[in-house]
C-alpha positions, -999 to +999 in steps of 0.1 A: +685+461+338+702+446+369+700+408+375+706+389+407+735+364+406+753+340+430+791+340+432+806+305+437+841+299+449+862+282+421+881+260+446+857+247+472+824+254+452+807+271+482+781+298+474+793+328+494+779+359+478+747+372+463+749+404+443+733+423+414+751+431+382+741+449+350+729+426+322+758+438+301+783+427+329+773+390+325+803+386+302+827+392+331+843+359+340+844+364+378+855+384+408+883+380+433+866+377+467+874+364+501+861+328+508+856+322+545+857+284+539+891+285+521+904+313+542+919+332+513+910+353+482+899+332+453+882+336+420+844+335+424+825+327+392+790+339+383+760+316+386+724+325+380 
């Protein structure tokens, strides 16, 4: 089953991305994504 999650930048705490992941993928710590507020690639953590 896929669940909808928010991805939050670990530096500026802005909510940039909404995505779906498998329920088994919840254990993953985060994703390296581009943050338009920071202007660079940062770690984005999962928030429900």
